[in-house]
C-alpha positions in Angstrom: 8.7 -46.9 -76.7 8.3 -49.5 -74.0 8.1 -53.1 -75.2 5.1 -53.5 -72.9 3.0 -51.6 -75.4 3.4 -54.3 -78.0 3.6 -57.4 -75.8 1.3 -60.3 -76.6 -0.8 -59.6 -73.5 -1.9 -56.3 -74.9 -2.4 -57.4 -78.5 -5.9 -56.4 -79.5 -6.2 -59.5 -81.6 -6.2 -61.8 -78.6 -9.7 -63.0 -77.7 -11.7 -61.3 -75.0 -12.0 -62.6 -71.4 -14.8 -65.0 -70.4 -18.1 -63.2 -70.4 -19.4 -62.6 -66.9 -23.2 -62.7 -66.9 -24.8 -59.6 -65.3 -27.5 -60.5 -62.7 -28.4 -57.2 -61.1 -29.0 -57.2 -57.4 -30.1 -54.0 -55.6 -28.4 -53.1 -52.4 -30.1 -50.2 -50.5 -28.7 -48.6 -47.4 -29.3 -45.1 -46.0 -31.3 -44.0 -49.0 -28.6 -45.1 -51.5 -29.2 -47.9 -54.0 -26.3 -49.6 -55.6 -26.9 -52.1 -58.4 -24.5 -55.0 -58.1 -24.3 -57.0 -61.3 -21.9 -59.6 -60.0 -23.0 -60.5 -56.4 -24.2 -63.8 -57.7 -20.5 -64.9 -57.8 -20.6 -65.2 -54.0 -22.4 -68.6 -54.2 -19.4 -70.7 -53.7 -21.1 -74.1 -54.0 -22.8 -73.1 -57.3 -21.3 -75.2 -60.1 -21.8 -72.2 -62.5 -19.7 -70.0 -60.2 -17.0 -72.6 -60.0 -17.0 -73.0 -63.8 -16.8 -69.3 -64.3 -13.8 -69.0 -61.9 -12.1 -71.9 -63.7 -12.7 -70.2 -67.0 -11.2 -66.9 -65.8 -8.2 -68.8 -64.5 -7.8 -70.7 -67.8 -8.0 -67.5 -69.8 -5.4 -65.8 -67.6 -3.0 -68.8 -68.0 -3.6 -68.8 -71.7 -2.9 -65.0 -71.9 0.3 -65.6 -70.0 1.5 -68.7 -71.8 4.1 -66.7 -73.7 5.8 -66.0 -70.4 6.2 -69.7 -69.5 10.0 -69.7 -70.4 10.5 -66.6 -68.2 8.5 -68.1 -65.4 10.7 -71.1 -65.5 13.8 -68.9 -65.5 12.6 -67.0 -62.5 11.8 -70.1 -60.6 15.2 -71.5 -61.4 16.8 -68.3 -60.2 15.0 -68.4 -56.9 15.8 -72.1 -56.5 19.4 -71.6 -57.5 20.0 -68.9 -54.9 18.4 -70.9 -52.1 20.2 -73.5 -50.0 17.5 -76.0 -50.2 18.9 -78.4 -47.6 19.4 -76.1 -44.6 18.8 -75.8 -40.9 17.6 -73.1 -38.5 19.7 -72.0 -35.5 18.7 -74.3 -32.6 16.9 -72.8 -29.6 17.1 -74.4 -26.2 14.1 -75.3 -24.1 14.6 -77.6 -21.1 16.9 -80.5 -21.9 16.7 -80.1 -25.6 17.9 -77.9 -28.5 15.0 -77.5 -31.0 15.4 -76.6 -34.7 13.8 -77.0 -38.1 15.5 -78.2 -41.3 14.7 -78.5 -44.9 15.7 -81.0 -47.5 16.2 -80.4 -51.2 13.2 -81.5 -53.2 10.8 -81.4 -50.2 8.1 -78.7 -49.8 8.0 -78.4 -46.0 10.2 -78.2 -42.9 11.1 -81.1 -40.6 11.0 -80.2 -36.9 13.6 -81.9 -34.8 15.7 -81.7 -31.6 18.9 -82.9 -30.0 19.8 -83.2 -26.3 21.8 -80.5 -24.4 25.3 -81.3 -23.3 24.7 -80.1 -19.8 23.0 -77.5 -17.6 25.4 -74.8 -18.8 25.1 -75.5 -22.5 23.6 -72.2 -23.7 25.5 -71.9 -27.0 23.8 -73.6 -30.0 25.8 -76.1 -31.9 26.7 -74.9 -35.4 24.9 -77.5 -37.5 26.1 -78.3 -41.1 23.4 -78.5 -43.7 23.1 -82.0 -45.0 25.2 -83.6 -42.3 23.7 -86.0 -39.7 22.9 -84.3 -36.4 24.2 -86.4 -33.5 21.4 -87.4 -31.2 18.7 -86.0 -33.5 15.1 -86.9 -32.8 12.6 -86.0 -35.5 9.4 -84.5 -33.9 7.3 -83.8 -36.9 8.0 -84.2 -40.6 5.5 -81.8 -42.3 6.2 -83.5 -45.7 4.9 -86.9 -44.3 1.9 -85.1 -42.8 1.2 -83.3 -46.0 1.3 -86.4 -48.2 -1.9 -86.8 -50.3 -3.1 -83.2 -49.7 -3.0 -80.3 -52.1 -2.6 -77.9 -49.2 -1.0 -78.1 -45.8 -0.4 -75.6 -43.0 0.7 -76.0 -39.4 -1.3 -73.9 -36.9 0.1 -75.1 -33.5 3.3 -76.7 -32.3 4.2 -77.2 -28.7 6.2 -79.7 -26.6 5.2 -80.6 -23.1 7.6 -79.4 -20.3 8.9 -82.9 -19.6 9.7 -83.3 -23.4 7.6 -86.5 -23.8 4.7 -85.3 -25.9 4.1 -83.1 -29.0 1.0 -81.1 -29.6 0.4 -80.1 -33.2 -2.5 -78.8 -35.4 -2.9 -79.1 -39.2 -5.1 -77.5 -41.9 -5.3 -79.4 -45.2 -7.9 -77.2 -46.9 -6.7 -73.6 -46.5 -9.7 -72.5 -44.5 -7.7 -72.1 -41.3 -9.6 -74.7 -39.3 -7.0 -76.9 -37.7 -7.3 -80.5 -36.4 -5.4 -80.8 -33.1 -3.4 -83.9 -32.3 -1.0 -85.1 -29.6 2.0 -87.4 -30.3 3.9 -89.6 -27.9 7.5 -88.8 -28.7 8.8 -92.1 -27.3 6.8 -94.2 -29.7 6.1 -91.7 -32.5 2.4 -92.6 -32.3 -0.5 -90.2 -32.0 -2.7 -90.5 -28.9 -6.5 -90.8 -29.2 -6.8 -87.2 -28.2 -8.0 -85.3 -31.4 -9.9 -82.1 -31.6 -11.2 -80.8 -35.0 -11.9 -77.2 -36.1 -9.6 -75.4 -33.7 -8.0 -72.0 -34.2 -4.2 -71.6 -34.2 -2.3 -71.3 -30.9 -3.0 -74.4 -28.7 -0.5 -75.1 -25.9 0.3 -77.4 -23.1 0.0 -76.4 -19.5 3.3 -76.9 -17.6 1.9 -80.1 -16.0 1.8 -81.7 -19.5 -1.6 -83.2 -18.8 -3.8 -80.3 -19.8 -4.1 -78.6 -23.1 -5.6 -75.2 -23.8 -7.0 -74.5 -27.2 -9.4 -72.1 -29.0 -12.4 -72.4 -31.3 -14.0 -69.9 -33.6 -17.6 -68.7 -34.0 -19.5 -68.6 -37.3 -17.8 -65.4 -38.2 -14.4 -67.1 -37.9 -13.6 -65.2 -34.7 -11.6 -67.0 -32.0 -13.9 -66.6 -29.0 -13.7 -69.6 -26.7 -10.8 -71.0 -24.8 -11.1 -74.7 -23.9 -9.3 -77.0 -21.5 -8.7 -80.6 -22.4 -7.2 -83.3 -20.1 -5.2 -85.9 -22.0 -6.9 -89.3 -22.1 -10.4 -88.0 -21.6 -13.1 -87.7 -24.4 -13.6 -84.3 -26.0 -17.1 -84.2 -24.6 -15.6 -83.6 -21.2 -13.6 -80.6 -22.4 -14.3 -77.4 -20.4 -14.9 -73.9 -21.7 -12.7 -71.7 -19.4 -13.3 -68.4 -21.2 -15.9 -67.1 -23.7 -16.1 -63.6 -25.2 -19.5 -62.8 -26.5 -18.6 -59.3 -27.8 -18.1 -59.8 -31.6 -15.5 -57.1 -31.8 -13.0 -59.1 -29.7 -10.6 -61.9 -30.7 -9.3 -64.2 -28.0 -5.9 -65.8 -27.6 -4.2 -68.0 -25.0 -0.6 -68.4 -23.9 2.0 -69.0 -21.2 4.2 -66.4 -19.6 7.9 -66.9 -20.4 8.5 -67.5 -16.7 5.9 -70.3 -17.0 4.3 -69.0 -13.8 1.1 -67.8 -15.4 -1.3 -69.0 -18.0 -2.6 -66.0 -19.9 -5.8 -65.2 -21.9 -5.6 -62.1 -24.0 -8.4 -60.5 -26.0 -8.6 -57.5 -28.1 -10.6 -55.5 -30.6 -8.9 -53.0 -32.9 -9.0 -50.4 -30.1 -9.4 -52.1 -26.8 -7.7 -55.0 -25.0 -7.9 -57.1 -21.8 -5.7 -59.7 -20.1 -6.5 -62.5 -17.7 -4.1 -64.6 -15.6 -4.1 -68.0 -13.8 -1.2 -69.5 -11.8 0.0 -72.3 -14.1 0.5 -74.8 -11.3 -3.3 -74.7 -10.9 -4.5 -75.2 -14.6 -8.1 -76.1 -13.5 -8.5 -72.9 -11.5 -10.3 -69.7 -12.5 -8.6 -67.0 -14.6 -8.8 -63.5 -13.2 -8.7 -60.2 -15.0 -5.6 -58.0 -14.7 -7.1 -54.6 -15.7 -10.8 -54.5 -16.7 -11.2 -53.2 -20.3 -11.8 -49.6 -21.0 -13.0 -48.6 -24.4 -10.1 -47.2 -26.4 -7.4 -48.5 -24.0 -5.0 -51.1 -25.2 -2.5 -52.9 -23.1 -0.3 -56.0 -22.9 1.1 -57.8 -19.8 4.5 -59.4 -19.3 5.5 -61.1 -16.0 8.9 -60.2 -14.7 11.0 -60.8 -11.6 13.0 -57.7 -10.6 15.8 -57.7 -8.1 14.7 -56.4 -4.7 16.7 -54.5 -2.1 16.8 -57.5 0.2 18.4 -59.6 -2.5 15.2 -61.6 -3.4 13.1 -61.5 -6.5 10.1 -59.2 -6.8 7.2 -60.4 -8.9 5.8 -57.6 -11.1 3.7 -57.2 -14.2 5.2 -54.9 -16.9 2.2 -53.3 -18.6 2.5 -51.5 -21.9 -0.6 -49.3 -22.3 -1.9 -46.2 -24.1 -4.2 -44.7 -21.5 -3.4 -40.9 -21.9 -0.3 -42.0 -23.8 -0.8 -42.1 -27.6 2.5 -43.8 -28.3 2.2 -46.0 -25.2 4.1 -46.1 -21.9 5.6 -48.9 -19.9 4.6 -49.2 -16.2 5.6 -51.7 -13.5 3.0 -53.0 -11.0 2.9 -55.7 -8.3 1.0 -58.8 -9.4 -2.6 -58.4 -8.1 -3.9 -60.8 -5.6 -7.0 -62.9 -6.4 -10.0 -60.6 -6.3 -7.9 -57.5 -7.0 -6.9 -55.7 -10.3 -4.1 -53.5 -11.5 -4.5 -49.7 -11.5 -1.9 -48.6 -14.1 -2.4 -45.0 -13.2 -0.9 -45.8 -9.8 1.9 -48.0 -11.1 5.5 -46.9 -11.6 6.2 -45.4 -15.0 9.5 -47.0 -16.1 9.5 -45.9 -19.7 7.5 -42.7 -20.2 5.4 -41.7 -23.2 7.2 -40.0 -26.1 5.8 -38.0 -29.0 8.6 -39.4 -31.2 8.9 -43.0 -30.0 6.2 -45.6 -30.4 6.7 -48.4 -27.7 5.6 -51.7 -29.2 6.4 -54.4 -26.7 8.6 -55.8 -23.9 9.9 -59.2 -23.1 11.3 -60.5 -19.8 13.8 -63.2 -18.9 15.4 -64.1 -15.6 18.4 -61.9 -16.3 17.3 -59.1 -18.7 14.4 -57.2 -20.3 14.1 -56.3 -24.0 12.1 -53.3 -25.1 10.8 -53.0 -28.7 10.0 -49.7 -30.2 9.9 -47.6 -33.3 11.6 -44.3 -34.0 12.0 -42.4 -37.3 10.1 -45.1 -39.2 12.7 -47.8 -38.1 12.0 -50.7 -35.7 14.5 -50.9 -32.8 15.3 -53.1 -29.8 17.0 -52.3 -26.6 18.1 -54.4 -23.6 18.3 -53.8 -19.8 20.4 -56.1 -17.6 18.5 -56.9 -14.4 21.7 -57.5 -12.5 22.3 -53.7 -12.8 21.0 -53.5 -9.2 17.7 -52.9 -7.4 18.3 -49.2 -6.9 18.4 -48.6 -10.6 15.1 -50.4 -11.1 13.4 -48.8 -8.2 13.8 -45.3 -9.4 10.7 -44.2 -11.4 11.4 -43.5 -15.0 15.1 -44.4 -14.6 15.3 -47.7 -16.5 18.1 -47.2 -19.0 17.7 -49.6 -21.9 20.7 -49.9 -24.3 19.8 -49.9 -27.9 21.1 -52.7 -30.2 22.1 -51.3 -33.6 24.1 -52.5 -36.6 24.9 -49.0 -37.8 22.8 -49.0 -41.0 20.4 -46.1 -41.7 17.8 -48.6 -43.1 17.8 -51.7 -41.0 15.5 -54.0 -39.0 16.8 -55.3 -35.6 14.8 -57.7 -33.5 16.1 -59.2 -30.2 14.7 -62.6 -29.5 14.3 -63.6 -25.9 14.6 -67.4 -25.4 13.5 -69.4 -22.4 13.4 -67.8 -19.0 16.8 -69.0 -17.8 18.7 -68.2 -20.9 21.7 -65.9 -20.1 22.1 -64.5 -23.6 19.8 -63.5 -26.4 19.6 -63.7 -30.1 19.6 -60.5 -32.2 18.3 -60.7 -35.7 19.4 -58.1 -38.3 18.5 -57.5 -41.9 18.0 -54.7 -44.4 16.9 -54.4 -48.0 20.4 -55.5 -49.1 21.6 -57.6 -46.0 20.4 -61.2 -45.8 18.8 -62.3 -42.5 21.5 -62.5 -39.9 21.3 -64.0 -36.4 23.7 -63.0 -33.7 24.3 -64.4 -30.2 24.3 -61.2 -28.1 26.0 -61.1 -24.7 23.8 -58.8 -22.6 26.4 -57.9 -20.1 29.2 -57.0 -22.5 27.4 -56.1 -25.7 29.5 -58.6 -27.6 27.8 -60.2 -30.6 28.8 -63.4 -32.5 27.3 -64.2 -35.8 25.5 -67.6 -35.6 24.1 -67.7 -39.1 23.4 -65.5 -42.1 20.8 -66.5 -44.7 22.7 -68.2 -47.4 22.4 -66.7 -50.9 24.0 -69.0 -53.5 25.5 -67.8 -56.7 27.9 -65.2 -55.4 25.6 -62.5 -53.9 27.5 -59.3 -53.0 25.5 -56.7 -50.9 27.9 -54.1 -52.3 26.3 -54.5 -55.7 23.1 -53.0 -54.3 22.0 -49.8 -52.7 19.1 -48.6 -50.5 17.9 -45.2 -49.5 14.9 -43.2 -48.1 13.0 -40.5 -50.0 10.1 -38.4 -48.7 7.1 -37.5 -50.7 4.7 -34.7 -49.8 1.0 -35.7 -49.6 -1.8 -33.4 -50.7 -2.3 -32.1 -47.1 1.4 -31.4 -46.7 2.4 -34.5 -44.7 5.8 -35.9 -45.5 5.5 -39.6 -46.4 8.6 -41.9 -46.3 9.6 -44.1 -49.2 12.2 -46.8 -49.1 14.0 -47.8 -52.3 16.5 -50.5 -53.2 18.2 -51.2 -56.6 21.2 -52.8 -58.2 23.9 -50.2 -58.8 25.1 -51.3 -62.2 21.6 -51.4 -63.6 20.4 -47.9 -62.4 22.8 -45.1 -63.2 22.7 -41.5 -61.8 24.0 -38.2 -63.2 27.6 -38.8 -62.0 27.6 -42.2 -63.7 27.5 -44.1 -60.5 24.8 -46.5 -59.2 24.6 -44.8 -55.8 23.0 -41.5 -54.6 25.0 -41.1 -51.4 23.2 -40.4 -48.1 20.7 -43.2 -47.7 18.3 -41.2 -45.6 18.5 -37.7 -47.1 15.3 -35.9 -46.1 14.9 -34.0 -49.4 16.2 -36.5 -51.9 18.8 -35.8 -54.6 16.9 -36.7 -57.7 16.5 -40.0 -59.4 18.5 -41.9 -62.0 19.8 -40.4 -65.2 16.8 -41.9 -67.0 13.5 -43.2 -65.5 13.9 -46.7 -64.2 11.2 -49.5 -64.1 9.9 -49.5 -60.6 7.6 -51.7 -58.5 5.9 -49.6 -55.7 4.6 -51.6 -52.8 2.1 -50.4 -50.2 -0.1 -51.7 -47.4 -1.3 -49.0 -45.0 -3.6 -50.6 -42.5 -3.9 -52.1 -39.0 -0.8 -50.1 -37.9 1.3 -52.8 -39.7 4.7 -51.5 -40.6 6.7 -52.5 -43.7 10.3 -52.6 -42.3 13.4 -53.1 -44.3 13.7 -56.8 -45.3 15.8 -59.0 -47.6 14.2 -61.1 -50.3 15.8 -63.7 -52.5 13.0 -63.6 -55.2 13.3 -59.8 -55.4 16.9 -60.1 -56.6 15.6 -61.4 -60.0 13.8 -58.1 -60.4 16.7 -55.9 -59.2 19.2 -57.7 -61.5 17.0 -56.9 -64.5 17.0 -53.2 -63.6 13.8 -52.9 -61.6 13.8 -50.6 -58.6 11.8 -51.8 -55.7 10.1 -49.2 -53.4 7.9 -49.2 -50.4 5.5 -46.4 -49.8 5.1 -46.1 -46.0 1.7 -44.6 -46.2 -0.6 -43.5 -43.3 -2.6 -46.4 -41.9 0.6 -48.3 -41.2 2.6 -47.8 -38.0 6.0 -46.7 -39.3 5.7 -43.2 -37.8 3.8 -43.9 -34.6 0.2 -44.3 -33.5 -0.9 -41.0 -34.9 0.3 -42.2 -38.3 -2.0 -45.1 -38.0 -4.9 -43.0 -36.7 -4.5 -40.7 -39.7 -5.1 -43.6 -42.1 -8.2 -45.3 -40.7 -11.9 -44.7 -40.3 -12.9 -41.2 -41.5 -9.2 -40.6 -42.5 -8.8 -43.7 -44.6 -8.6 -41.7 -47.8 -5.2 -40.5 -46.7 -3.8 -44.0 -47.3 -4.7 -43.8 -50.9 -3.7 -40.2 -51.6 -0.4 -40.9 -49.8 0.3 -43.8 -52.2 -0.6 -41.7 -55.2 1.6 -38.9 -53.9 4.5 -41.3 -53.5 4.0 -42.5 -57.1 4.0 -38.9 -58.3 7.1 -38.0 -56.3 9.0 -40.9 -57.8 7.9 -39.8 -61.3 8.5 -36.1 -60.6 12.0 -36.7 -59.2 13.0 -38.9 -62.1 13.1 -42.3 -60.5 10.5 -43.6 -62.9 7.8 -42.7 -65.4 4.1 -43.7 -65.6 4.7 -46.3 -68.3 7.4 -47.8 -66.1 5.6 -47.8 -62.7 3.6 -50.8 -61.2 1.6 -50.6 -58.0 1.7 -53.7 -55.8 -0.3 -54.6 -52.7 -2.0 -57.5 -51.0 -5.1 -57.9 -48.8 -5.6 -54.4 -47.3 -2.8 -53.4 -49.6 -5.0 -54.7 -52.5 -7.7 -52.2 -51.4 -4.9 -49.5 -51.5 -3.8 -50.3 -55.1 -7.4 -50.8 -56.2 -8.3 -47.4 -54.9 -5.2 -45.8 -56.4 -6.1 -47.3 -59.8 -9.4 -45.4 -59.6 -7.9 -42.2 -58.4 -4.9 -42.0 -60.8 -5.1 -44.7 -63.5 -2.8 -42.6 -65.7 0.0 -42.9 -63.1 0.6 -46.6 -63.4 1.4 -49.1 -66.2 0.2 -52.0 -64.0 -1.5 -53.0 -60.8 -0.6 -56.2 -59.0 -3.3 -57.0 -56.4 -3.0 -60.1 -54.2 -6.0 -61.4 -52.3 -7.3 -57.8 -52.5 -9.9 -56.3 -50.2 -11.6 -54.5 -53.0 -15.3 -55.0 -52.2 -14.8 -53.5 -48.7 -18.2 -51.8 -48.4 -20.2 -55.0 -49.2 -18.2 -56.9 -46.6 -18.6 -54.3 -43.9 -22.3 -54.2 -44.5 -22.7 -57.9 -43.7 -22.1 -58.8 -40.0 -22.4 -62.5 -40.7 -19.3 -62.6 -42.8 -16.0 -63.5 -41.2 -14.2 -60.6 -39.6 -16.8 -57.9 -40.4 -17.8 -56.9 -36.8 -14.2 -57.0 -35.6 -13.2 -54.8 -38.5 -15.7 -52.0 -37.8 -13.1 -50.3 -35.5 -10.7 -50.1 -38.5 -13.1 -49.1 -41.2 -16.2 -47.9 -39.5 -19.7 -49.4 -39.3 -21.5 -48.5 -42.6 -24.5 -50.7 -41.5 -25.6 -48.3 -38.8 -23.8 -45.0 -39.7 -24.8 -43.2 -42.9 -21.7 -41.0 -42.8 -19.5 -44.1 -42.7 -21.5 -45.7 -45.5 -21.1 -42.6 -47.7 -17.4 -42.3 -47.0 -16.7 -46.0 -47.8 -19.0 -45.7 -50.8 -16.7 -43.0 -52.1 -13.5 -45.0 -52.1 -14.3 -48.7 -52.2 -12.6 -49.9 -55.4 -15.4 -52.1 -56.7 -18.1 -49.4 -56.6 -15.8 -46.8 -58.0 -14.6 -48.4 -61.2 -15.0 -45.9 -64.0 -17.8 -46.5 -66.5 -15.1 -46.4 -69.2 -12.0 -48.1 -67.7 -10.2 -48.6 -71.0 -7.5 -46.2 -69.8 -6.8 -48.2 -66.7 -3.4 -49.9 -66.3 -3.0 -53.6 -66.8 -4.3 -55.4 -63.7 -3.5 -58.9 -62.3 -5.6 -60.0 -59.3 -4.7 -63.2 -57.4 -6.8 -65.0 -54.9 -7.6 -68.3 -53.2 -10.9 -70.1 -53.3 -10.7 -71.1 -49.6 -9.6 -67.7 -48.3 -11.5 -67.0 -45.1 -10.1 -63.5 -44.5 -10.7 -61.8 -47.9 -13.2 -64.0 -49.7 -12.5 -65.0 -53.3 -15.7 -63.2 -54.4 -14.2 -59.7 -53.9 -11.5 -59.9 -56.6 -13.8 -62.1 -58.7 -16.4 -59.3 -58.8 -13.9 -56.6 -59.1 -12.2 -58.2 -62.2 -15.6 -58.9 -63.7 -16.6 -55.2 -63.4 -13.2 -54.0 -64.7 -13.4 -56.3 -67.7 -17.0 -55.1 -68.5 -15.8 -51.5 -68.3 -12.9 -52.2 -70.7 -10.0 -52.5 -68.3 -7.2 -55.0 -69.2 -7.8 -57.0 -66.0 -7.0 -60.7 -65.3 -7.9 -63.0 -62.4 -5.7 -65.9 -61.2 -7.3 -68.1 -58.5 -5.9 -71.0 -56.5 -8.6 -73.5 -55.9 -6.8 -75.3 -53.1 -5.3 -72.5 -50.9 -6.1 -69.9 -48.3 -5.3 -66.2 -47.5 -1.5 -66.8 -47.7 -1.7 -68.5 -51.1 -0.5 -71.9 -51.9 1.4 -74.0 -49.4 4.9 -75.5 -49.8 8.0 -73.6 -50.7 8.3 -74.8 -54.3 4.6 -74.0 -55.0 5.1 -70.6 -53.4 8.1 -70.0 -55.6 6.1 -70.9 -58.7 3.4 -68.4 -57.6 6.1 -65.7 -57.2 7.6 -66.5 -60.5 4.2 -66.1 -62.2 3.7 -62.7 -60.6 7.2 -61.5 -61.4 7.0 -62.6 -65.0 3.8 -60.6 -65.3 5.6 -57.6 -63.8 8.5 -57.9 -66.2 6.1 -58.2 -69.1 4.3 -55.0 -68.2 7.6 -53.2 -67.8 8.9 -54.5 -71.2 11.7 -56.5 -69.6 10.8 -60.0 -70.7 14.0 -60.5 -72.7 16.5 -59.0 -70.2 
């Protein structure tokens, strides 16, 4: 019998949770009336609401008090494996090498730079942690900026082209409203220029005198781009772009060539780009390709070699018009008053049913293509010096894939500044710490610059990873990634390995069911690629298997995979996750009393729905900032994000079919009247979250508790959607969640 069945957290003698008063509110749409007993918890400024949330928090902490020693142990393990005084690999921009460093005992990074040795200095210096960096200039010490604040986040960071000024923006509440400031790097003093309530993503124009920044509307949607001239009052700032359509978010940037300022806007299904020559920052932006509903595209400026030996300015446009998985075309830069017609452009990477193109980056010497094949993200490079004939032939661009030879890996090639002759290739897997290589584009030679340090004698050979495939209820094969420690999980032959790491049919699970944490997300075409995690080692070393269910709604298997898990196909996301859980149980990897579902934000919606669909399948559900009251949110266009989200979930306000469909799966509305058979549930949230409001998990937990479910709520009163700020505070939060996981699995004393 699992120890979890007799742990203090399930002892019936423990007092009941704080009583949540029922104040029925009727919500009627399309002839359906839903009685919401807990909508009153939405009144954030009401002292009674705050008191109730604090009472729930206190009760949760009291119920978990017996885990305090384990939490401390887990925190110490994370801390003990982390090189606390460390540096990033420097990146060159102009006459400086830029990097960030951390110091033991300090929560936040310090941003700094040192001068280049000369114009041909393109290899970063290997900096030793804790040793003085010759010529170092500190640009921004986040620890100093965060002093006196419970929360701190950086939203913008940019240095002017001449290297004399720093632009930065900070949030000290967690509500993602940033105050923009400019610092004179010669004196270290901030200028009088200050702009409150900006969105992330401010930048300098190349002249160093103009700043472009964004502001949000009442629904927290970035919708205006402003231009500010240094030394002038904010009242003179100019709106250079405004998007009235509430479905679209707006962003601003600078092409890597620094020739064009760019404005990009997009809904969940449509996008549009605007350009302005950067040497004329007060000019008018012009549209590249007028938006067409359902067509998405991105634009990258490149200079291709021409037959006469000169450079040829083009726009590389990645788009999905009549190309579900996108295609890449090359088009001349349109003159003022003209626009691009991608249908008439040269197709340089054609559409493929099996490859999802995701992006392209250009430098002076090479191009990098980002794509996804067989549920794995990949990068490939094309040397522009290959000759103009090669690049002039339609469809003949031959990118060379960068691979590290592992069946489950994540490879990302980072393009630096425009003039950089080489690139950095990042590589990781579930068992390989983050590794950064200097990659010679011409020869393919790679040199390891840095691998994420893991203290305490970490050996990747002690762990194994593989891919399994579950079969969904409609017959679709759904990939599952798994990682475990070999000497903790034994198989029929006595080993801790199952051989082929990507076997399509699987070879069965361990000799006996293992405790397993099953993570899922499944929304916005976001893919969960193989990644290394120091905190996860504490679970693996105690015998827990970690698995990722790559369910529909994500992007792992291409655009169709995403389309089959959104709007009127959203239920596939939830049934895929349940199918993955049942596959892992049926193949012997785990058992229902040893299986925990884990998901955050839209993944919280996933695990909340799974708890309603198959409560008997899970011993626990860990839901972080969970989007569990989705229908209520999508019915209120005044809430942050609602209108922009209609392309993802549907518009239940105007469409009765969408309303009925969402009503059938939204976790809050579908909690069983008798939820005493539900798994143990821990929901975490933040009071100042602007993306998934605290009220969603607060209402959900209240309804679960009233129906008899063993549910708890932990809320951070000074944090945002990403949780607490600062690395030590984040480790404490992880330790709290992992201690709860180990308690549910009966592994507290391992």
